[in-house]
C-alpha positions as CSV (number, residue, x, y, z in Angstrom):
1,M,0.0,-0.1,0.1
2,A,1.0,3.5,-0.9
3,E,1.6,5.9,2.0
4,S,-1.2,8.0,0.8
5,D,-3.4,4.9,1.3
6,L,-2.1,4.6,4.9
7,E,-3.1,8.1,5.7
8,Q,-6.4,7.8,4.0
9,L,-7.0,4.6,6.0
10,D,-6.0,6.2,9.3
11,R,-8.3,9.1,8.6
12,A,-11.2,7.0,7.8
13,I,-10.7,5.1,11.1
14,L,-10.4,8.6,13.0
15,R,-13.7,9.7,11.3
16,E,-15.5,6.7,12.3
17,L,-14.2,7.0,16.1
18,A,-15.1,10.6,16.2
19,A,-18.7,10.0,15.3
20,N,-18.9,6.8,17.5
21,G,-16.1,6.3,20.0
22,R,-17.9,3.3,21.2
23,C,-17.7,1.6,17.6
24,S,-16.5,-2.1,18.2
25,F,-13.2,-3.1,16.3
26,T,-15.4,-5.4,14.2
27,E,-17.9,-2.5,13.3
28,L,-15.0,-0.2,12.4
29,A,-13.3,-2.9,10.4
30,E,-16.5,-3.2,8.3
31,R,-16.7,0.5,7.9
32,V,-13.2,1.0,6.6
33,G,-12.8,-2.2,4.8
34,L,-10.0,-3.9,6.9
35,S,-9.4,-6.9,8.9
36,V,-10.2,-6.6,12.6
37,S,-6.5,-7.1,13.6
38,A,-5.5,-4.5,11.0
39,V,-7.8,-2.0,12.5
40,H,-6.9,-2.8,16.1
41,Q,-3.2,-2.3,15.4
42,R,-3.9,1.0,13.3
43,V,-6.0,2.1,16.3
44,R,-3.2,1.3,18.7
45,R,-0.6,3.2,16.7
46,L,-2.9,6.2,16.2
47,E,-3.4,6.1,20.2
48,Q,0.5,5.7,20.5
49,R,1.1,8.7,18.1
50,G,-1.5,10.7,19.8
51,A,-3.7,11.2,17.5
52,I,-6.4,9.8,19.6
53,S,-5.8,11.2,22.9
54,G,-8.8,9.5,24.7
55,Y,-12.4,8.7,24.7
56,T,-15.2,10.1,26.5
57,A,-19.0,10.3,26.9
58,R,-20.9,13.3,26.2
59,L,-23.0,14.1,29.0
60,D,-26.3,16.1,29.1
61,T,-25.6,18.9,31.1
62,E,-29.3,20.0,31.7
63,Q,-30.0,16.6,33.1
64,L,-26.9,17.0,35.6
65,G,-28.2,20.3,36.8
66,L,-25.9,22.6,34.8
67,A,-28.5,24.3,32.5
68,L,-26.4,27.4,32.1
69,T,-23.5,27.7,29.9
70,A,-21.4,30.8,29.4
71,F,-18.3,32.2,27.9
72,I,-16.1,34.1,30.2
73,S,-13.4,36.5,28.6
74,L,-10.6,37.3,30.9
75,T,-8.5,40.7,30.7
76,P,-5.6,41.3,33.3
77,T,-6.3,44.3,35.7
78,D,-2.4,44.5,35.6
79,P,-0.7,43.8,32.4
80,A,2.6,43.2,34.4
81,A,1.3,40.4,36.2
82,P,2.4,36.9,35.1
83,D,0.5,35.1,32.6
84,D,-0.5,32.1,34.9
85,Y,-4.5,32.4,35.0
86,P,-5.1,28.8,33.9
87,D,-3.0,27.6,36.9
88,R,-4.9,29.9,39.3
89,L,-8.4,28.7,38.0
90,K,-7.7,25.0,37.3
91,H,-9.3,24.4,40.9
92,L,-12.8,25.7,39.8
93,P,-14.9,22.5,38.7
94,E,-17.1,24.7,36.8
95,I,-14.6,25.5,34.2
96,E,-15.1,22.9,31.4
97,S,-12.4,24.6,28.9
98,C,-9.9,27.4,29.0
99,Y,-8.7,29.0,25.7
100,S,-5.6,31.3,25.3
101,V,-6.8,33.9,22.8
102,A,-5.5,36.7,20.5
103,G,-7.1,40.0,21.0
104,D,-8.2,42.1,23.9
105,E,-8.8,39.3,26.4
106,S,-5.9,36.9,27.4
107,Y,-8.5,33.8,27.9
108,I,-11.7,32.7,27.4
109,L,-13.3,30.1,29.7
110,L,-16.3,28.0,28.9
111,V,-18.3,27.2,31.9
112,R,-21.1,25.6,33.0
113,V,-23.4,26.1,36.1
114,G,-26.8,25.6,37.5
115,S,-28.2,29.2,37.6
116,P,-27.6,32.9,37.3
117,S,-26.7,33.2,40.8
118,D,-24.2,30.2,40.6
119,L,-22.6,32.1,37.6
120,E,-22.5,35.3,39.7
121,E,-20.7,33.4,42.4
122,L,-18.3,31.7,40.0
123,L,-17.6,35.2,38.4
124,R,-16.7,36.4,41.9
125,R,-14.3,33.4,42.5
126,I,-12.6,33.7,39.1
127,R,-11.9,37.5,39.6
128,E,-10.6,36.4,43.2
129,A,-8.3,34.0,42.2
130,A,-6.8,35.4,39.1
131,K,-7.1,39.2,39.6
132,V,-8.7,39.7,36.3
133,S,-11.6,41.6,35.0
134,T,-14.4,39.8,33.1
135,R,-16.7,39.8,30.3
136,T,-19.4,37.2,30.2
137,T,-21.6,36.0,27.3
138,V,-24.4,33.6,28.3
139,V,-25.3,30.8,25.8
140,L,-29.0,30.8,25.1
141,S,-29.4,27.6,23.0
142,T,-26.7,25.2,21.3
143,P,-27.7,24.1,17.9
144,Y,-24.6,21.9,17.9
145,E,-21.5,21.2,19.7
146,G,-18.5,19.0,20.2
147,R,-18.1,18.3,16.3
148,P,-15.4,16.5,15.1
149,P,-12.6,18.2,13.0
150,Q,-13.0,17.7,9.3
151,L,-10.7,15.0,8.4
């Protein structure tokens, strides 16, 4: 097989796993046209190379009592302060993701909480821990989320 064929097969495997991480090796083999043992070896190699960094379940946050999703932008109050905001905030479990960004803000946080008062309390704790100013955008609805990258 040519190298481009290998790459196409790996991409097909990654596409299938991104759509359904619980797909069995047998199902995966049928979908990409390889033997079960060949798919197993390729998946193991993709994991070792870091192309697959893990498997996870997608949770319904509303059923978990976390109906309010928001993005919180962080701007340092002291531009000379060390850029260690992720470390200062990692103890806050409401923060699902932390993105370093270009622009006026330094970071944007994706947070999930149960209510507006929970969000208000979280904002207070973020400002206190990181010594930053915040700008918050509340999510009204999520037409789609967690889409796999185009492969």
